[in-house]
C-alpha positions in Angstrom: 15.3 157.9 -44.4 19.1 158.0 -43.6 18.5 153.9 -43.3 16.5 153.5 -46.2 19.0 155.1 -48.4 21.7 153.0 -46.6 19.9 149.5 -47.8 19.6 151.2 -51.4 23.4 152.0 -51.2 24.2 148.2 -49.8 21.9 146.9 -52.6 23.7 148.2 -55.1 26.9 147.8 -53.9 26.0 143.6 -53.5 24.6 143.7 -56.9 27.7 145.1 -58.3 30.0 142.8 -56.9 28.1 139.8 -57.4 27.6 141.0 -61.3 29.6 138.3 -63.2 31.4 138.6 -66.8 29.0 136.3 -69.0 31.0 133.9 -71.3 29.6 131.6 -74.4 31.8 128.5 -75.0 31.2 127.1 -78.9 31.3 123.5 -78.5 32.4 121.3 -81.6 29.8 118.1 -80.7 27.1 117.8 -79.3 26.8 117.5 -75.1 28.7 113.9 -74.1 32.0 113.7 -71.9 34.3 115.0 -74.3 33.7 118.1 -72.7 33.7 117.0 -69.2 36.0 119.8 -67.9 34.1 122.4 -69.0 30.8 120.8 -67.3 32.5 120.7 -64.2 33.9 123.9 -64.1 30.4 125.3 -64.2 28.8 122.7 -61.6 31.5 123.0 -58.8 31.6 126.9 -59.0 35.0 127.1 -60.5 33.6 129.6 -63.1 31.7 131.4 -60.7 34.5 131.9 -58.3 36.7 133.6 -60.8 33.8 136.0 -61.5 32.6 134.3 -64.6 28.6 133.0 -65.7 29.6 130.2 -67.9 27.4 129.0 -71.0 27.6 125.8 -73.0 26.3 125.8 -77.1 25.7 122.4 -78.7 27.5 122.2 -82.2 25.1 123.0 -85.0 25.6 121.4 -88.6 25.2 124.8 -90.2 27.8 126.8 -88.6 31.1 127.3 -89.0 33.2 127.4 -85.2 36.0 129.7 -86.1 33.4 132.3 -87.3 31.6 132.1 -84.7 34.6 133.2 -82.7 35.5 135.9 -84.6 32.6 137.6 -85.1 32.1 137.7 -81.4 29.1 135.1 -81.2 31.3 133.1 -78.5 33.8 134.5 -76.9 35.9 131.0 -76.4 35.4 128.2 -78.7 36.3 124.1 -79.1 38.1 123.1 -82.0 39.5 120.2 -84.0 42.9 120.3 -85.6 41.3 122.2 -88.6 41.4 125.5 -86.4 45.4 125.0 -88.0 44.0 125.3 -91.6 41.6 127.8 -90.8 44.6 130.2 -88.9 47.1 129.2 -92.3 44.1 130.7 -94.3 43.7 134.0 -92.1 41.8 133.7 -89.1 43.4 135.6 -86.5 42.6 132.9 -83.6 44.9 131.6 -80.9 44.6 128.5 -79.2 44.9 128.2 -75.1 45.1 124.3 -74.9 44.4 120.7 -76.2 42.2 118.8 -73.9 43.4 115.6 -75.6 46.7 114.3 -76.5 45.1 112.1 -79.5 42.2 113.1 -81.0 38.9 110.5 -80.7 37.6 111.6 -84.6 37.6 109.0 -86.9 35.1 107.4 -90.1 32.8 104.4 -88.5 31.3 101.8 -91.2 29.2 98.2 -91.4 31.6 95.5 -91.4 29.3 94.1 -94.5 29.6 97.5 -96.2 32.7 96.7 -98.2 34.3 100.5 -96.9 37.2 98.6 -94.5 39.9 101.2 -95.4 40.8 104.9 -96.5 40.9 104.5 -100.1 37.2 102.7 -100.0 35.8 106.2 -99.3 35.8 107.1 -103.0 32.4 108.1 -104.4 30.5 106.7 -101.1 28.5 108.4 -99.2 29.9 109.9 -95.9 28.1 112.0 -92.8 30.7 114.5 -91.6 30.4 118.2 -91.0 31.8 120.7 -92.5 34.2 121.3 -89.7 35.7 117.8 -89.3 35.9 117.5 -93.0 39.0 119.9 -92.5 40.5 117.8 -90.0 44.3 117.8 -90.5 44.5 114.2 -89.6 41.7 113.1 -91.2 42.9 115.1 -95.1 46.5 113.6 -94.6 44.7 109.9 -94.3 42.8 110.5 -97.3 45.6 111.9 -99.4 47.9 109.1 -98.6 44.9 106.8 -100.4 45.2 109.2 -103.2 41.8 110.5 -102.7 40.5 113.9 -101.1 37.5 115.2 -99.5 35.8 116.3 -102.8 35.6 112.6 -104.1 33.2 111.2 -101.3 29.3 112.4 -101.4 29.4 114.3 -98.1 25.3 114.5 -96.1 24.6 116.2 -93.3 25.5 114.4 -90.2 22.2 112.9 -88.0 24.4 112.5 -85.1 22.4 109.1 -85.0 24.2 106.1 -85.6 20.8 104.0 -86.8 21.6 105.7 -89.8 24.7 103.6 -90.5 22.8 100.5 -89.6 19.9 101.3 -91.9 22.4 102.1 -94.7 21.2 105.8 -95.2 25.1 106.4 -95.5 28.3 103.8 -96.2 30.5 105.8 -93.4 29.8 108.1 -90.5 32.6 110.4 -89.0 32.3 109.3 -85.0 34.0 109.1 -81.9 36.0 106.3 -81.1 34.6 105.5 -77.7 30.9 106.8 -78.3 29.9 104.9 -81.6 31.1 101.8 -81.9 29.7 101.0 -78.5 26.4 102.0 -79.8 26.9 99.5 -83.0 28.0 96.7 -80.0 24.8 97.0 -78.3 23.3 96.7 -81.1 24.7 93.6 -82.3 26.3 95.4 -85.9 30.0 94.6 -86.7 31.5 97.7 -87.3 34.7 98.8 -88.9 37.3 101.4 -87.6 38.9 103.6 -90.5 41.2 105.6 -87.4 43.8 108.4 -89.2 46.4 107.2 -86.1 46.0 103.7 -88.0 47.6 105.4 -91.3 50.2 106.9 -88.9 48.6 110.6 -88.2 48.0 111.0 -84.5 47.4 114.4 -83.5 45.9 116.7 -80.6 42.4 117.3 -80.3 39.9 119.4 -78.3 41.4 122.9 -79.0 40.0 125.5 -76.5 40.7 128.9 -78.4 39.7 132.3 -78.7 40.2 135.6 -81.3 43.1 137.5 -80.9 41.2 140.7 -80.6 39.4 139.1 -77.9 42.2 138.0 -75.9 44.1 140.9 -76.6 41.2 143.2 -74.8 40.2 141.0 -72.0 43.3 139.5 -71.0 42.1 139.5 -67.4 39.2 137.2 -68.1 41.1 135.0 -70.5 43.4 134.1 -67.7 40.1 133.5 -65.4 38.4 131.4 -67.9 41.6 129.4 -68.6 42.4 128.6 -64.8 38.6 127.4 -64.1 38.3 125.8 -67.5 42.0 124.0 -66.3 40.9 123.3 -63.2 37.4 121.6 -64.3 39.6 119.3 -66.5 41.5 118.1 -63.3 38.4 117.5 -61.5 36.6 115.5 -64.3 39.1 113.2 -64.8 40.0 112.9 -60.8 36.4 112.1 -60.5 35.1 110.1 -63.5 31.8 108.7 -61.7 30.6 111.7 -60.2 31.2 113.7 -63.8 29.3 110.9 -65.5 26.5 110.9 -63.4 26.0 114.9 -63.6 26.2 114.7 -67.6 23.5 111.9 -67.7 21.8 113.9 -65.4 22.1 118.0 -66.8 23.8 117.5 -70.5 22.4 114.6 -72.1 20.8 115.9 -75.0 22.0 112.6 -76.9 20.4 110.2 -74.3 23.8 108.5 -73.3 23.2 105.5 -71.0 25.7 106.2 -67.7 27.9 103.2 -68.5 28.7 105.0 -72.3 29.8 108.1 -70.3 31.7 105.7 -68.1 33.2 104.2 -71.0 34.3 107.6 -72.8 36.2 109.1 -70.0 38.1 105.8 -69.2 38.8 105.4 -73.1 
């Protein structure tokens, strides 16, 4: 009986020790190399070493990134510079770090569409998410051209560059190292309208949380931060391995392995 009792105590203790804090992260786009650091922090056990069990949520067109975090649907989120606009509007959020020094977000058009400059977007059909529409560098680029985000027809983003090729939209919010490569593979001439070409070059992929969560969970926040940084360092020191893991386990967009490697090196 005593042996059995000690066995139960041991099982309880082991279960208590191995219990991990569940964390979810809301991404700003679909799975791709853009979020490599978080994938590798999971796959290499960096989060587990910090006592965390982390899940990653792909972006859905109907959600508001900041609301998801403020309302507690996820503990952390990855945002564009639109986070600054939300914060200025009263969202009580805190930025932890930016994964990229240059935003990859731009607008992609067909070269034969006649939409070649930011000023050409007026009254055009544009596939862009609500979050991307609020990005600071996009807004600045458009204002410089004398137009606002209300001057074009926003369409729900399909995440499928074939819709641009087929003329279902005239411009598509895209990433500089993703969709242009797909256009090249399909033999379609394209044009890039990038904010940096108009003088607006900003950081991107900002990891953030709500001030309330950070204040209530400072140790968890520190552990998550440490493990995430380790993941990013590992990802870019081991690009081929990271790309292979994304290809095998996080490839909801069915990207090719060469496309994932190209994204990493661009």
